C-alpha positions in Angstrom: -43.8 10.1 -82.8 -43.4 6.5 -81.4 -40.6 5.8 -79.6 -38.0 3.0 -80.5 -39.4 0.9 -77.6 -42.7 1.4 -79.1 -41.8 0.3 -82.8 -40.2 -2.6 -81.2 -43.0 -3.9 -79.1 -45.4 -3.5 -82.4 -43.0 -5.8 -84.3 -42.9 -8.5 -81.5 -46.5 -8.4 -81.1 -47.0 -8.9 -85.0 -44.8 -12.0 -85.0 -46.7 -13.5 -82.3 -50.1 -12.7 -84.0 -48.9 -14.4 -87.0 -48.3 -17.5 -85.2 -51.6 -17.6 -83.1 -54.2 -19.9 -85.3 -56.8 -17.6 -83.6 -57.8 -14.0 -84.5 -60.8 -11.5 -84.6 -62.2 -13.3 -87.6 -61.6 -16.7 -86.1 -62.2 -16.5 -82.4 -61.6 -19.5 -80.2 -64.7 -20.7 -78.1 -66.9 -23.6 -77.4 -68.1 -23.8 -80.7 -64.8 -23.4 -82.6 -64.2 -26.6 -84.5 -61.0 -26.9 -82.5 -62.9 -27.1 -79.2 -65.5 -29.9 -80.6 -65.1 -33.5 -81.1 -64.5 -33.8 -84.6 -62.3 -36.5 -85.1 -59.1 -34.9 -84.7 -56.7 -34.3 -81.9 -57.7 -30.9 -80.9 -61.3 -30.7 -80.0 -62.7 -32.8 -77.3 -66.1 -30.9 -76.5 -69.6 -32.9 -77.1 -70.6 -32.8 -80.9 -73.5 -34.6 -82.4 -73.0 -37.1 -79.2 -69.2 -37.6 -79.7 -66.9 -36.6 -76.8 -62.7 -36.5 -76.5 -60.2 -36.2 -79.4 -59.7 -39.1 -81.7 -57.0 -40.9 -79.4 -59.8 -40.5 -76.5 -62.8 -41.9 -78.8 -60.3 -45.0 -79.9 -59.2 -45.8 -76.2 -63.1 -45.8 -75.3 -64.0 -48.1 -78.0 -61.2 -50.3 -77.1 -61.8 -50.6 -73.5 -65.4 -51.0 -74.0 -64.7 -53.9 -76.4 -62.9 -55.7 -73.5 -65.7 -55.2 -71.2 -68.4 -58.1 -70.8 -71.2 -55.9 -69.8 -73.2 -53.4 -71.9 -76.6 -51.7 -72.1 -77.9 -55.2 -73.1 -76.1 -57.1 -70.7 -75.9 -54.8 -67.4 -73.9 -55.8 -64.3 -76.4 -55.9 -61.2 -77.0 -57.8 -58.1 -79.1 -60.2 -60.2 -76.4 -60.9 -62.9 -75.0 -64.3 -63.4 -71.5 -62.9 -62.3 -72.7 -61.4 -59.1 -74.4 -64.4 -57.8 -72.7 -67.6 -56.1 -73.7 -70.3 -59.0 -70.3 -72.4 -58.6 -67.7 -70.3 -60.4 -65.2 -68.0 -59.5 -66.9 -64.7 -60.4 -70.3 -64.5 -58.6 -70.5 -64.5 -54.6 -73.7 -63.1 -53.7 -76.4 -65.2 -52.1 -78.3 -67.6 -54.2 -80.5 -70.2 -53.1 -78.6 -70.6 -49.9 -75.4 -70.6 -51.6 -72.8 -68.1 -50.8 -69.3 -67.1 -52.2 -67.2 -68.0 -55.2 -66.5 -71.9 -55.9 -63.0 -71.4 -53.9 -64.9 -69.8 -50.8 -67.3 -72.7 -51.0 -64.7 -75.5 -51.0 -62.5 -73.9 -48.2 -65.6 -73.6 -46.2 -66.6 -77.2 -46.5 -63.1 -78.2 -45.5 -62.9 -75.9 -42.5 -66.5 -77.6 -41.6 -65.0 -80.8 -42.0 -62.3 -80.2 -39.4 -64.7 -78.7 -36.7 -66.1 -80.7 -34.1 -69.2 -78.8 -33.6 -72.1 -78.4 -35.5 -76.0 -77.9 -35.5 -76.0 -81.3 -33.8 -73.2 -81.1 -31.6 -73.4 -77.3 -30.4 -70.6 -76.2 -28.3 -72.0 -74.3 -25.0 -71.7 -74.4 -21.2 -73.2 -77.9 -21.1 -71.2 -79.5 -23.7 -68.9 -82.3 -22.7 -65.8 -80.6 -23.9 -66.8 -77.5 -21.8 -67.0 -79.3 -18.5 -64.5 -80.7 -16.1 -64.7 -84.4 -16.8 -61.5 -85.9 -16.7 -59.9 -85.1 -20.1 -57.9 -82.2 -21.3 -60.8 -80.1 -23.0 -63.4 -79.2 -20.3 -62.4 -76.9 -17.6 -65.9 -75.9 -16.4 -67.1 -76.9 -12.9 -68.9 -80.2 -13.1 -70.3 -81.9 -9.7 -67.5 -80.1 -7.6 -64.6 -80.8 -10.4 -63.1 -77.6 -12.0 -60.3 -77.6 -14.5 -58.7 -80.1 -17.1 -56.9 -83.2 -16.1 -53.5 -81.5 -16.2 -55.1 -78.7 -14.0 -56.6 -81.3 -11.5 -53.2 -83.5 -11.1 -51.3 -80.0 -10.6 -53.8 -78.9 -8.1 -53.3 -82.4 -6.0 -49.5 -82.1 -6.1 -49.7 -78.6 -4.8 -52.1 -79.3 -2.1 -50.1 -82.2 -0.7 -47.1 -79.8 -0.5 -49.1 -77.2 1.5 -48.9 -77.6 5.0 -52.4 -75.9 5.7 -55.7 -77.6 5.3 -59.5 -76.9 6.2 -58.3 -78.7 9.4 -55.2 -76.8 10.0 -55.9 -73.4 8.6 -53.5 -70.7 8.7 -54.6 -67.5 10.7 -53.3 -64.9 12.9 -53.5 -67.4 16.0 -51.7 -70.2 14.1 -48.5 -71.5 15.7 -46.9 -70.7 12.5 -48.2 -66.9 12.8 -47.1 -66.1 16.3 -44.0 -65.7 17.9 -43.2 -68.9 19.7 -39.5 -69.3 19.4 -39.3 -71.0 16.0 -38.3 -69.1 12.5 -41.9 -69.3 11.2 -43.9 -66.9 13.6 -43.4 -63.5 14.2 -46.7 -62.2 15.3 -47.1 -60.6 19.2 -47.5 -63.7 21.7 -47.6 -62.7 25.3 -45.1 -59.6 24.7 -42.8 -61.6 22.4 -42.5 -60.4 18.8 -40.5 -61.9 16.0 -38.9 -65.3 15.2 -36.1 -66.9 16.9 -33.5 -65.2 14.8 -35.2 -61.7 15.3 -35.2 -62.2 19.1 -31.5 -63.3 19.4 -30.4 -60.4 16.9 -32.4 -57.9 19.4 -31.0 -59.3 22.4 -27.5 -58.7 20.9 -28.4 -55.3 19.6 -29.9 -54.3 23.1 -26.6 -55.5 24.8 -24.4 -53.1 22.6 -26.7 -50.2 23.4 -25.4 -48.0 26.2 -28.9 -46.7 26.8 -31.4 -48.7 28.6 -34.6 -48.4 30.8 -32.2 -47.1 33.7 -30.3 -44.7 31.4 -32.2 -43.2 28.9 -30.9 -40.8 26.0 -29.7 -37.9 26.3 -29.4 -38.5 30.0 -25.4 -38.4 30.6 
């Protein structure tokens, strides 16, 4: 005899089965009318060349109607809308022309501003690359290097410089050796340091209790 729980379970099962559109006599599968595209909202599977629900089909028809391209007018690299022919669509190379009409006009405008072209190529020998007394060229030219501003600044700095080809700075230069001025500090016959260094050292040694005759830690 069925238990109370089993009786309730069977009751609820029958209620759910009643709500189900599918049963043993009308099973759902790939060939069921609700699985095939037949013009309703349920089926979407391919049927006689149709695919999708009615909404899918209408949306596809609407989209295709807006599309400029179709089997008779396919888009490809040779399509007018793919080639540069003076409109805004095509940009592909076409008899030497490349880009949309905006691209072409912009390029023409930029080329007009450019000083250099096939007849006046920029390179290491171009006047605007060589130092010839203007502000553009800086490359070495008959011993001249830099723009006009560079050359003038160099002249000003060279004039301020104490040292020249005839008076080069080196370890034996008067301004490099200790000869009782403030410039030279290098060893010179036992003298080391500038005049200030020597005077400070003499003062410090005078303060020191220890010397050659009284070495630390001798007491």
